Backbone as numpy.savetxt, mean C-alpha at the origin, in Angstrom:
# Nx Ny Nz CAx CAy CAz Cx Cy Cz
9.58 -1.56 17.90 8.31 -0.90 17.61 7.65 -1.54 16.39
6.39 -1.92 16.53 5.63 -2.48 15.42 4.54 -1.48 15.06
4.90 -0.54 14.18 3.95 0.52 13.84 2.72 -0.02 13.13
2.89 -1.09 12.33 1.76 -1.66 11.62 0.75 -2.24 12.60
1.20 -3.08 13.51 0.30 -3.69 14.50 -0.35 -2.63 15.36
0.41 -1.61 15.75 -0.14 -0.54 16.58 -1.26 0.21 15.85
-1.06 0.48 14.57 -2.07 1.21 13.80 -3.37 0.43 13.71
-3.27 -0.86 13.41 -4.48 -1.67 13.33 -5.13 -1.83 14.71
-4.32 -1.96 15.74 -4.85 -2.12 17.09 -5.61 -0.87 17.53
-5.06 0.31 17.24 -5.75 1.56 17.60 -7.06 1.70 16.83
-7.02 1.37 15.54 -8.23 1.47 14.74 -9.32 0.53 15.27
-8.93 -0.68 15.64 -9.90 -1.63 16.17 -10.48 -1.13 17.49
-9.63 -0.58 18.36 -10.10 -0.07 19.64 -11.07 1.09 19.46
-10.86 1.86 18.41 -11.71 3.02 18.12 -12.87 2.67 17.20
-13.00 1.38 16.88 -14.09 0.88 16.04 -14.17 1.60 14.69
-13.03 1.67 14.04 -12.97 2.29 12.72 -12.11 1.43 11.79
-12.30 1.66 10.51 -11.51 0.99 9.49 -10.21 1.75 9.29
-9.09 1.04 9.20 -7.82 1.71 8.93 -7.79 2.13 7.46
-7.56 3.40 7.22 -7.49 3.91 5.86 -6.06 3.78 5.36
-5.87 2.97 4.33 -4.55 2.71 3.76 -4.48 3.42 2.41
-3.49 4.28 2.25 -3.37 5.04 1.00 -2.18 4.54 0.19
-2.33 4.63 -1.13 -1.23 4.31 -2.03 -0.88 5.56 -2.83
0.40 5.87 -2.89 0.95 6.86 -3.81 2.25 6.30 -4.37
2.56 6.68 -5.59 3.85 6.31 -6.16 4.90 7.29 -5.65
5.96 6.79 -5.08 7.02 7.64 -4.56 7.63 8.47 -5.69
7.68 9.78 -5.49 8.30 10.66 -6.48 7.35 11.23 -7.50
6.05 10.92 -7.39 5.07 11.42 -8.35 4.45 12.71 -7.81
4.47 13.80 -8.58 5.07 13.97 -9.91 6.54 14.38 -9.85
7.03 14.68 -8.63 8.43 15.00 -8.40 8.70 14.75 -6.93
9.96 14.64 -6.51 10.25 14.27 -5.13 9.65 15.21 -4.08
9.74 16.51 -4.27 9.23 17.44 -3.26 7.71 17.40 -3.16
7.03 17.38 -4.29 5.57 17.31 -4.25 5.13 15.97 -3.68
5.88 14.92 -3.94 5.55 13.61 -3.39 5.59 13.64 -1.86
6.59 14.30 -1.31 6.65 14.42 0.15 5.45 15.21 0.67
5.13 16.31 0.04 4.00 17.13 0.48 2.69 16.36 0.33
2.60 15.51 -0.67 1.41 14.67 -0.84 1.27 13.70 0.33
2.37 13.09 0.74 2.34 12.19 1.89 1.96 12.96 3.16
2.51 14.14 3.32 2.16 14.96 4.48 0.66 15.27 4.48
0.15 15.61 3.31 -1.27 15.93 3.17 -2.15 14.75 3.57
-1.79 13.56 3.14 -2.57 12.38 3.49 -2.53 12.12 4.99
-1.37 12.26 5.58 -1.23 12.04 7.03 -2.10 13.03 7.79
-2.11 14.28 7.35 -2.88 15.32 8.03 -4.38 15.15 7.84
-4.78 14.30 6.90 -6.20 14.13 6.62 -6.71 12.72 6.89
-6.05 12.04 7.82 -6.63 10.84 8.38 -6.13 9.51 7.88
-5.11 9.51 7.03 -4.58 8.23 6.54 -3.84 7.51 7.67
-4.07 6.20 7.78 -3.47 5.44 8.88 -2.27 4.61 8.51
-2.06 4.38 7.21 -0.91 3.61 6.74 -0.66 4.03 5.29
0.61 4.19 4.95 0.97 4.62 3.60 1.67 3.50 2.87
1.14 3.16 1.70 1.84 2.30 0.75 2.58 3.21 -0.22
3.88 3.07 -0.30 4.66 3.83 -1.27 5.04 2.90 -2.41
4.50 3.17 -3.58 4.89 2.41 -4.75 6.27 2.84 -5.21
7.14 1.89 -5.42 8.48 2.20 -5.91 8.43 2.23 -7.43
8.70 3.38 -8.04 8.54 3.50 -9.50 9.38 2.47 -10.25
8.72 1.84 -11.21 9.33 0.72 -11.93 8.88 0.81 -13.38
9.74 0.43 -14.30 9.45 0.56 -15.72 8.43 -0.44 -16.24
8.16 -1.51 -15.48 7.25 -2.55 -15.95 6.32 -2.99 -14.82
5.45 -2.08 -14.34 4.59 -2.38 -13.18 3.38 -3.23 -13.56
3.58 -4.53 -13.64 2.59 -5.42 -14.24 1.29 -5.53 -13.45
1.28 -5.16 -12.17 0.03 -5.25 -11.40 -0.79 -3.97 -11.47
-0.26 -2.95 -12.14 -0.88 -1.63 -12.11 -1.59 -1.29 -13.40
-2.73 -0.59 -13.25 -3.45 -0.06 -14.39 -2.83 1.24 -14.86
-3.53 1.91 -15.80 -2.96 3.09 -16.44 -2.63 4.20 -15.45
-3.50 4.42 -14.48 -3.28 5.52 -13.53 -1.95 5.39 -12.83
-1.68 4.21 -12.28 -0.44 4.02 -11.53 0.77 3.80 -12.45
0.54 3.29 -13.66 1.63 3.22 -14.63 2.13 4.62 -14.97
1.19 5.53 -15.22 1.58 6.90 -15.56 2.25 7.59 -14.38
1.81 7.27 -13.17 2.45 7.84 -11.98 3.91 7.40 -11.91
4.17 6.13 -12.19 5.55 5.63 -12.19 6.37 6.31 -13.28
5.77 6.52 -14.43 6.46 7.22 -15.53 6.83 8.64 -15.13
5.90 9.34 -14.49 6.19 10.71 -14.05 7.32 10.73 -13.03
7.27 9.78 -12.09 8.30 9.73 -11.05 9.67 9.44 -11.65
9.73 8.48 -12.55 11.01 8.14 -13.17 11.54 9.30 -14.01
10.64 9.99 -14.71 11.05 11.14 -15.52 11.58 12.27 -14.65
11.09 12.34 -13.42 11.54 13.38 -12.49 12.83 12.99 -11.76
13.37 11.82 -12.11 14.65 11.41 -11.54 14.55 10.58 -10.27
13.36 10.05 -9.97 13.21 9.25 -8.75 13.95 7.94 -8.89
14.73 7.60 -7.88 15.45 6.34 -7.86 15.38 5.77 -6.45
16.06 4.64 -6.23 15.96 3.97 -4.93 16.44 4.86 -3.80
17.55 5.55 -4.01 18.09 6.42 -2.96 17.10 7.52 -2.60
16.43 8.07 -3.60 15.47 9.14 -3.34 14.20 8.61 -2.69
13.84 7.36 -2.97 12.71 6.74 -2.27 13.02 6.62 -0.78
14.23 6.21 -0.47 14.63 6.11 0.93 14.68 7.48 1.60
15.12 8.48 0.86 15.14 9.84 1.39 13.72 10.33 1.66
12.79 9.99 0.80 11.39 10.35 1.03 10.89 9.75 2.33
11.21 8.50 2.59 10.80 7.86 3.84 11.42 8.58 5.03
12.69 8.93 4.92 13.34 9.63 6.04 12.66 10.97 6.30
12.26 11.66 5.26 11.56 12.95 5.43 10.21 12.74 6.12
9.51 11.69 5.74 8.23 11.40 6.39 8.44 11.09 7.86
9.50 10.35 8.16 9.78 9.98 9.55 10.10 11.21 10.42
10.51 12.28 9.82 10.76 13.52 10.58 9.47 14.15 11.07
8.34 13.81 10.44 7.07 14.45 10.80 6.03 13.46 11.32
6.25 12.16 11.15 5.19 11.21 11.50 5.75 9.81 11.75
5.02 9.06 12.56 5.31 7.65 12.79 4.26 6.76 12.11
3.57 7.29 11.11 2.61 6.49 10.36 3.32 5.29 9.74
2.72 4.11 9.78 3.37 2.95 9.16 3.55 3.17 7.65
4.67 2.69 7.13 4.98 2.81 5.71 5.37 1.44 5.18
4.75 1.04 4.09 5.22 -0.18 3.43 5.63 0.16 2.00
6.59 -0.56 1.51 7.00 -0.43 0.11 6.19 -1.42 -0.72
5.61 -0.90 -1.78 4.88 -1.69 -2.78 5.82 -1.76 -3.97
6.43 -2.92 -4.17 7.54 -2.96 -5.11 7.51 -4.25 -5.93
8.50 -4.39 -6.79 8.63 -5.57 -7.66 10.00 -6.22 -7.42
10.05 -7.53 -7.64 11.24 -8.25 -7.23 12.49 -7.86 -8.02
12.36 -7.43 -9.26 13.54 -6.97 -10.01 14.30 -5.91 -9.23
13.56 -5.00 -8.61 14.20 -3.91 -7.87 14.90 -4.44 -6.61
14.29 -5.42 -5.98 14.91 -6.05 -4.81 16.18 -6.79 -5.23
16.05 -7.58 -6.28 17.16 -8.41 -6.76 18.36 -7.57 -7.19
18.08 -6.42 -7.78 19.17 -5.56 -8.26 20.06 -5.09 -7.13
19.50 -4.93 -5.96 20.29 -4.47 -4.80 20.77 -5.62 -3.93
20.10 -6.77 -4.06 20.34 -7.87 -3.15 19.33 -7.79 -2.02
18.73 -8.93 -1.67 17.66 -8.92 -0.67 18.09 -8.30 0.66
19.23 -8.72 1.16 19.66 -8.25 2.48 19.92 -6.75 2.47
20.60 -6.25 1.44 20.89 -4.81 1.37 19.62 -3.99 1.19
18.70 -4.50 0.36 17.45 -3.78 0.11 16.67 -3.62 1.41
16.54 -4.70 2.16 15.79 -4.66 3.41 16.50 -3.80 4.44
17.82 -3.93 4.53 18.56 -3.16 5.53 18.45 -1.66 5.28
18.57 -1.26 4.02 18.46 0.16 3.70 17.06 0.69 3.99
16.05 -0.10 3.63 14.68 0.33 3.86 14.37 0.41 5.36
14.83 -0.57 6.10 14.59 -0.59 7.54 15.24 0.61 8.22
16.47 0.90 7.82 17.19 2.03 8.41 16.50 3.36 8.11
15.84 3.44 6.96 15.15 4.68 6.59 13.84 4.85 7.35
13.25 3.73 7.78 12.00 3.82 8.52 10.84 3.08 7.89
11.11 2.19 6.93 10.08 1.38 6.31 9.69 0.24 7.25
8.39 -0.06 7.32 7.90 -1.06 8.25 7.59 -2.40 7.61
7.26 -2.39 6.32 6.86 -3.63 5.68 7.10 -3.61 4.19
7.05 -4.80 3.59 7.31 -4.96 2.16 6.22 -5.80 1.51
5.67 -5.27 0.43 4.78 -6.02 -0.44 5.46 -6.12 -1.80
5.95 -7.30 -2.11 6.63 -7.53 -3.39 5.62 -8.21 -4.31
5.09 -7.45 -5.26 3.91 -7.86 -6.02 4.09 -9.18 -6.76
5.27 -9.40 -7.32 5.46 -10.56 -8.19 6.31 -11.65 -7.53
6.33 -11.69 -6.21 7.09 -12.72 -5.50 6.13 -13.59 -4.70
5.79 -14.78 -5.20 4.88 -15.67 -4.46 5.61 -16.33 -3.30
4.87 -16.76 -2.27 5.51 -17.38 -1.11 6.41 -18.56 -1.45
6.02 -19.33 -2.47 6.81 -20.51 -2.84 8.22 -20.16 -3.29
8.40 -18.92 -3.77 9.71 -18.47 -4.24 10.38 -17.51 -3.26
9.79 -17.36 -2.07 10.21 -16.28 -1.17 10.89 -16.77 0.10
11.43 -17.97 0.09 12.01 -18.52 1.31 13.12 -17.64 1.88
14.09 -17.28 1.05 15.19 -16.46 1.55 14.71 -15.05 1.86
13.76 -14.55 1.07 13.21 -13.22 1.30 12.52 -13.14 2.67
11.70 -14.12 2.97 11.00 -14.11 4.26 11.98 -14.22 5.42
13.01 -15.04 5.25 14.02 -15.17 6.30 14.77 -13.85 6.49
15.12 -13.19 5.40 15.82 -11.91 5.48 14.96 -10.87 6.19
13.70 -10.81 5.83 12.80 -9.84 6.45 12.60 -10.15 7.93
12.43 -11.42 8.25 12.22 -11.80 9.64 13.41 -11.41 10.50
14.60 -11.66 10.00 15.81 -11.34 10.78 16.01 -9.85 10.94
15.52 -9.06 9.99 15.68 -7.61 10.05 14.53 -6.92 10.76
13.49 -7.68 11.12 12.33 -7.06 11.74 11.45 -6.32 10.74
11.55 -6.71 9.48 10.73 -6.12 8.43 9.49 -6.99 8.20
8.31 -6.40 8.28 7.09 -7.16 8.09 6.87 -7.48 6.61
6.26 -8.63 6.37 5.95 -9.03 5.00 4.44 -8.96 4.78
4.08 -8.54 3.58 2.67 -8.46 3.17 2.53 -9.27 1.89
1.50 -10.09 1.82 1.26 -10.88 0.61 -0.18 -10.68 0.14
-0.36 -10.86 -1.16 -1.65 -10.64 -1.80 -2.40 -11.95 -1.99
-3.71 -11.87 -1.77 -4.61 -12.98 -2.06 -5.63 -12.46 -3.09
-5.86 -13.25 -4.12 -6.75 -12.86 -5.21 -8.09 -13.56 -5.11
-9.10 -13.07 -5.83 -10.41 -13.75 -5.82 -10.34 -15.19 -6.31
-9.35 -15.48 -7.13 -9.21 -16.82 -7.71 -8.32 -17.75 -6.88
-7.79 -17.26 -5.77 -6.91 -18.09 -4.95 -7.71 -19.21 -4.27
-7.35 -20.47 -4.47 -8.09 -21.57 -3.84 -7.82 -21.62 -2.34
-8.76 -22.17 -1.56 -8.62 -22.18 -0.10 -7.31 -22.77 0.41
-6.84 -23.85 -0.24 -5.60 -24.47 0.25 -4.40 -23.55 0.08
-4.44 -22.69 -0.92 -3.33 -21.78 -1.13 -3.47 -20.53 -0.26
-4.69 -20.18 0.10 -4.91 -19.08 1.04 -4.11 -19.33 2.32
-4.14 -20.57 2.78 -3.41 -20.93 4.01 -1.91 -20.72 3.82
-1.36 -21.13 2.68 0.06 -20.95 2.40 0.44 -19.47 2.42
-0.36 -18.65 1.77 -0.07 -17.21 1.70 -0.21 -16.58 3.08
-1.25 -16.97 3.81 -1.47 -16.41 5.14 -0.30 -16.73 6.07
0.25 -17.92 5.95 1.38 -18.31 6.81 2.66 -17.57 6.46
2.73 -17.02 5.25 3.94 -16.30 4.83 3.95 -14.85 5.30
2.79 -14.30 5.57 2.70 -12.88 5.93 2.96 -12.68 7.42
3.58 -11.54 7.73 3.81 -11.18 9.13 3.26 -9.81 9.48
2.86 -9.03 8.45 2.32 -7.69 8.69 0.81 -7.66 8.59
0.31 -7.93 7.38 -1.12 -8.08 7.15 -1.32 -8.77 5.81
-2.56 -9.16 5.53 -2.92 -9.78 4.26 -3.68 -8.76 3.42
-3.38 -8.75 2.13 -3.99 -7.80 1.21 -4.87 -8.59 0.25
-6.19 -8.42 0.41 -7.10 -9.11 -0.50 -7.44 -8.20 -1.68
-7.12 -8.66 -2.87 -7.43 -7.94 -4.11 -8.86 -8.33 -4.50
-9.79 -7.41 -4.32 -11.20 -7.77 -4.46 -11.68 -7.86 -5.90
-10.87 -7.37 -6.84 -11.26 -7.38 -8.24 -10.19 -8.08 -9.07
-10.62 -8.80 -10.07 -9.67 -9.37 -11.02 -9.09 -8.25 -11.88
-7.85 -8.42 -12.32 -7.23 -7.42 -13.18 -6.23 -6.57 -12.44
-6.03 -5.35 -12.93 -5.00 -4.46 -12.39 -5.65 -3.36 -11.54
-4.80 -2.52 -10.95 -5.30 -1.42 -10.13 -6.11 -0.45 -10.97
-6.98 0.29 -10.29 -7.79 1.29 -11.00 -9.12 1.51 -10.31
-9.71 2.69 -10.54 -11.00 3.03 -9.97 -12.09 2.13 -10.56
-12.99 1.63 -9.72 -14.14 0.84 -10.18 -15.43 1.48 -9.65
-16.52 1.27 -10.36 -17.80 1.84 -9.94 -18.42 1.05 -8.80
-18.18 -0.27 -8.77 -18.79 -1.12 -7.75 -17.74 -2.07 -7.17
-18.07 -2.62 -6.02 -17.20 -3.61 -5.38 -17.69 -5.02 -5.71
-16.81 -5.98 -5.54 -17.15 -7.38 -5.80 -18.23 -7.86 -4.83
-19.17 -8.62 -5.32 -20.27 -9.07 -4.49 -19.90 -10.17 -3.50
-18.79 -10.86 -3.73 -18.41 -11.97 -2.86 -17.31 -11.59 -1.87
-17.13 -10.29 -1.63 -16.03 -9.83 -0.79 -16.12 -10.40 0.63
-17.30 -10.39 1.22 -17.44 -10.89 2.59 -17.01 -12.35 2.69
-17.48 -13.18 1.79 -17.13 -14.60 1.83 -15.63 -14.82 1.68
-15.02 -14.06 0.80 -13.58 -14.20 0.57 -12.78 -13.78 1.79
-13.15 -12.68 2.41 -12.43 -12.22 3.60 -12.62 -13.19 4.75
-13.82 -13.73 4.90 -14.06 -14.72 5.95 -13.20 -15.96 5.75
-13.00 -16.37 4.50 -12.12 -17.50 4.21 -10.70 -17.19 4.64
-10.22 -15.99 4.36 -8.86 -15.59 4.76 -8.73 -15.62 6.28
-9.73 -15.11 6.96 -9.67 -15.04 8.43 -9.60 -16.42 9.08
-10.08 -17.42 8.38 -9.99 -18.78 8.94 -8.55 -19.27 9.03
-7.64 -18.58 8.36 -6.26 -19.05 8.30 -5.27 -18.11 8.99
-5.73 -17.01 9.55 -4.78 -16.05 10.13 -5.46 -15.16 11.17
-4.65 -14.68 12.11 -5.09 -13.67 13.06 -4.60 -12.28 12.65
-3.84 -12.22 11.56 -3.34 -10.93 11.08 -4.47 -10.08 10.52
-4.29 -8.76 10.50 -5.30 -7.90 9.87 -5.43 -8.23 8.38
-6.61 -8.00 7.85 -6.89 -8.17 6.43 -7.36 -6.84 5.86
-6.72 -6.41 4.78 -7.15 -5.20 4.10 -7.67 -5.58 2.71
-8.53 -4.72 2.17 -9.10 -4.95 0.86 -8.77 -3.77 -0.04
-8.32 -4.06 -1.25 -7.97 -3.00 -2.18 -8.34 -3.34 -3.61
-7.97 -2.45 -4.52 -8.25 -2.49 -5.95 -9.70 -2.05 -6.22
-9.86 -0.86 -6.73 -11.16 -0.37 -7.16 -11.89 0.51 -6.17
-11.39 0.65 -4.94 -12.09 1.44 -3.93 -11.90 2.92 -4.22
-13.02 3.65 -4.37 -12.90 5.05 -4.80 -13.94 5.97 -4.18
-14.83 5.44 -3.32 -15.90 6.24 -2.75 -16.02 5.95 -1.25
-16.55 6.92 -0.47 -16.74 6.65 0.97 -17.59 5.41 1.22
-18.61 5.20 0.38 -19.46 4.03 0.59 -18.71 2.73 0.31
-17.70 2.78 -0.58 -16.84 1.61 -0.78 -16.04 1.32 0.49
-15.47 2.39 1.06 -14.68 2.23 2.29 -15.56 1.66 3.40
-16.79 2.17 3.48 -17.72 1.71 4.51 -18.05 0.23 4.33
-18.28 -0.17 3.10 -18.60 -1.57 2.82 -17.42 -2.48 3.15
-16.22 -2.04 2.82 -15.02 -2.82 3.14 -14.85 -2.93 4.65
-15.08 -1.83 5.34 -14.91 -1.82 6.79 -15.86 -2.74 7.53
-16.96 -3.10 6.88 -17.91 -4.02 7.50 -17.37 -5.44 7.56
-16.35 -5.73 6.75 -15.84 -7.11 6.69 -14.34 -7.22 6.93
-13.59 -6.12 6.75 -12.14 -6.18 6.82 -11.60 -5.13 7.80
-10.30 -5.18 8.04 -9.68 -4.27 8.99 -9.22 -2.96 8.36
-8.97 -2.99 7.05 -8.47 -1.79 6.37 -8.95 -1.73 4.94
-9.04 -0.51 4.42 -9.42 -0.27 3.03 -8.28 0.46 2.34
-7.88 -0.04 1.17 -6.76 0.53 0.43 -7.29 1.36 -0.73
-6.87 2.62 -0.79 -7.25 3.49 -1.90 -5.98 3.99 -2.57
-5.90 3.80 -3.89 -4.73 4.25 -4.63 -5.08 5.16 -5.77
-5.69 4.63 -6.82 -5.92 5.39 -8.05 -6.73 6.66 -7.82
-7.72 6.61 -6.93 -8.54 7.79 -6.67 -7.69 8.93 -6.09
-6.63 8.59 -5.37 -5.73 9.60 -4.83 -4.69 10.03 -5.86
-4.14 9.06 -6.57 -3.15 9.36 -7.61 -3.75 10.26 -8.68
-5.04 10.09 -8.97 -5.69 10.93 -9.97 -5.66 12.41 -9.60
-5.63 12.71 -8.32 -5.56 14.11 -7.88 -4.25 14.75 -8.31
-3.18 13.97 -8.29 -1.89 14.46 -8.73 -1.82 14.51 -10.25
-2.37 13.48 -10.89 -2.31 13.40 -12.35 -3.06 14.54 -13.01
-4.14 15.00 -12.39 -4.97 16.05 -12.98 -4.37 17.44 -12.78
-3.32 17.53 -11.97 -2.76 18.84 -11.65 -1.24 18.81 -11.67
-0.66 18.16 -12.67 0.80 17.99 -12.68 1.54 19.32 -12.80
0.90 20.34 -13.35 1.55 21.64 -13.51 1.18 22.62 -12.41
0.43 22.15 -11.40 -0.02 23.02 -10.33 -0.01 22.26 -9.01
1.15 22.18 -8.35 1.25 21.40 -7.12 0.25 21.83 -6.04
0.00 23.12 -5.93 -0.94 23.59 -4.90 -2.34 23.03 -5.14
-2.76 23.04 -6.40 -4.08 22.50 -6.74 -4.11 20.99 -6.52
-3.01 20.33 -6.84 -2.94 18.88 -6.64 -3.09 18.53 -5.16
-2.40 19.23 -4.30 -2.46 18.95 -2.87 -3.82 19.30 -2.29
-4.43 20.36 -2.79 -5.79 20.72 -2.34 -6.78 19.62 -2.71
-6.70 19.15 -3.96 -7.59 18.07 -4.40 -7.34 16.79 -3.61
-6.08 16.51 -3.33 -5.73 15.32 -2.57 -6.30 15.38 -1.16
-6.18 16.54 -0.52 -6.71 16.70 0.83 -8.22 16.52 0.85
-8.90 17.11 -0.11 -10.36 17.01 -0.16 -10.81 15.57 -0.41
-10.12 14.89 -1.31 -10.48 13.51 -1.62 -10.22 12.59 -0.43
-9.08 12.77 0.22 -8.76 11.94 1.39 -9.77 12.16 2.50
-10.09 13.42 2.77 -11.06 13.71 3.84 -12.41 13.05 3.54
-12.84 13.14 2.29 -14.11 12.54 1.92 -14.09 11.02 2.09
-13.03 10.39 1.63 -12.93 8.93 1.72 -12.85 8.46 3.17
-12.12 9.21 3.99 -11.95 8.82 5.39 -13.28 8.83 6.14
-14.26 9.60 5.67 -15.56 9.59 6.33 -16.18 8.19 6.30
-15.78 7.38 5.34 -16.28 6.01 5.26 -15.71 5.09 6.31
-14.70 5.55 7.02 -14.07 4.72 8.04 -14.85 4.68 9.36
């Protein structure tokens, strides 16, 4: 079963943009994190990125850094991340990818990390700080386990390297439309269409756009050029603003997700 390919294929057939959500696993605690994932699924999310809490999340801005801090303080660890995936699999077949860092992979060993994630129900891996040039054994391990790989392309990536990155991915390509770290932005990059078209020249895989997307009109603009729109900080903020009131956090999350999905 290729849940990632199926999700993009259904979205394309229905002429809509796939809504990709990011949450940090375990934020603000394991139980609320599961309910947050359930809430997103019930409100139109088509693919879930689960950030694995890490003490040094170099690709993340303050919003997602604080989410990782809350999750770690609540006792979230690798075993509990896998348990969260298993709980989601009891209620949904929505594709799930791990958004992680190579230190966490290395600590367990590539083969064991992938095997445990695959057994739990994870469909793909985005390792933020692992470039294709250093990922030979990682890609082989994922390929043999049936785990899809996702790689990032930045606005500064030259065309010749776009091809290298595109050839390394087996799930989809993630175009980071803004320079810098994750976080809500008021506007989208003006050259997004040209950049996505360049990526498409090198791959038939779906292309998603993320970093800074926070409004339905952002999602709509992304959908005009790409297959999926990734929203993270705008959703994480719903949890951050209500850490002492899970019911309010989930209500805000549902309302925000529903509003953003209208852009699809």
